[in-house]
C-alpha positions as CSV (number, residue, x, y, z in Angstrom):
1,M,3.3,143.9,-2.7
2,L,2.4,147.5,-1.5
3,K,3.2,148.9,-5.0
4,I,0.9,146.3,-6.6
5,I,-1.9,147.2,-4.3
6,G,-1.3,150.9,-5.0
7,L,-1.5,150.2,-8.7
8,L,-4.7,148.2,-8.4
9,V,-6.4,150.9,-6.4
10,T,-5.2,153.6,-8.8
11,V,-6.5,151.7,-11.8
12,L,-9.8,150.7,-10.3
13,S,-10.5,154.3,-9.2
14,L,-9.5,155.7,-12.7
15,G,-6.6,157.6,-11.1
16,I,-8.6,159.4,-8.4
17,L,-7.1,157.5,-5.5
18,M,-3.5,157.8,-6.9
19,P,-2.5,160.3,-4.2
20,W,-3.5,157.9,-1.5
21,A,-1.6,155.0,-3.2
22,Y,1.5,157.2,-3.8
23,C,1.6,158.5,-0.2
24,R,1.3,155.0,1.2
25,V,4.1,153.6,-1.0
26,Y,6.5,156.5,-0.5
27,S,5.8,156.7,3.2
28,W,6.9,153.0,3.4
29,E,10.0,153.6,1.3
30,A,11.1,156.6,3.2
31,S,10.6,154.9,6.6
32,H,12.8,152.1,5.4
33,T,15.6,154.3,4.1
34,V,18.6,155.2,6.2
35,I,21.4,157.7,5.0
36,D,24.5,158.1,7.0
37,G,22.7,156.6,10.0
38,R,19.7,158.9,9.8
39,R,16.3,157.6,8.9
40,L,14.0,159.4,6.5
41,V,10.5,160.4,7.3
42,F,7.7,161.4,4.8
43,T,5.3,164.0,6.1
44,G,3.1,164.3,3.1
45,S,-0.6,163.3,3.1
46,A,-3.0,162.2,0.4
47,V,-5.3,165.1,1.2
48,G,-2.5,167.5,0.7
49,L,-1.6,165.9,-2.7
50,F,-5.2,165.4,-3.9
51,G,-5.9,169.1,-4.8
52,Q,-2.5,169.3,-6.7
53,W,-3.2,166.0,-8.4
54,I,-6.7,167.1,-9.7
55,K,-5.1,170.4,-11.0
56,W,-2.4,168.5,-12.8
57,L,-4.9,166.1,-14.4
58,L,-7.0,169.0,-15.6
59,L,-4.0,170.8,-17.1
60,S,-2.9,167.6,-18.8
61,F,-6.4,167.1,-20.2
62,I,-6.8,170.7,-21.4
63,T,-3.3,170.7,-23.1
64,F,-4.0,167.3,-24.7
65,G,-1.4,165.6,-22.5
66,I,1.4,168.1,-23.1
67,Y,1.4,169.1,-19.3
68,G,1.8,165.4,-18.5
69,F,5.5,165.7,-19.1
70,W,5.7,168.2,-16.1
71,V,3.5,166.1,-13.7
72,D,6.3,163.7,-12.9
73,I,8.6,166.7,-12.1
74,K,5.9,168.4,-10.0
75,L,5.3,165.1,-8.1
76,K,9.0,164.7,-7.3
77,Q,9.2,168.3,-6.1
78,W,6.2,167.7,-3.8
79,R,7.7,164.4,-2.5
80,T,11.0,166.2,-1.9
81,K,9.3,169.0,0.0
82,H,7.7,166.5,2.3
83,T,10.7,164.2,3.0
84,H,13.0,165.0,6.0
85,F,15.5,163.3,8.2
86,R,14.0,162.1,11.5
87,N,15.5,163.9,14.5
């Protein structure tokens, strides 16, 4: 249900609110994931992702979508950087 709401918010805002939706969904997924008895925690914020997201959108637009292939990789790197095990 949270993914559907995130998708609707992203579509209705023409992609501008995608960082908010992404952080909400991934925060929920991380908080409900346990690996070897240790729970994950996501420390990223939509504000922290927003600047990167705008930069990636502009680069994709300027390169006629070619940079879009790297956006998914950059997004996964950002998510991994902000995901940790809870103490």
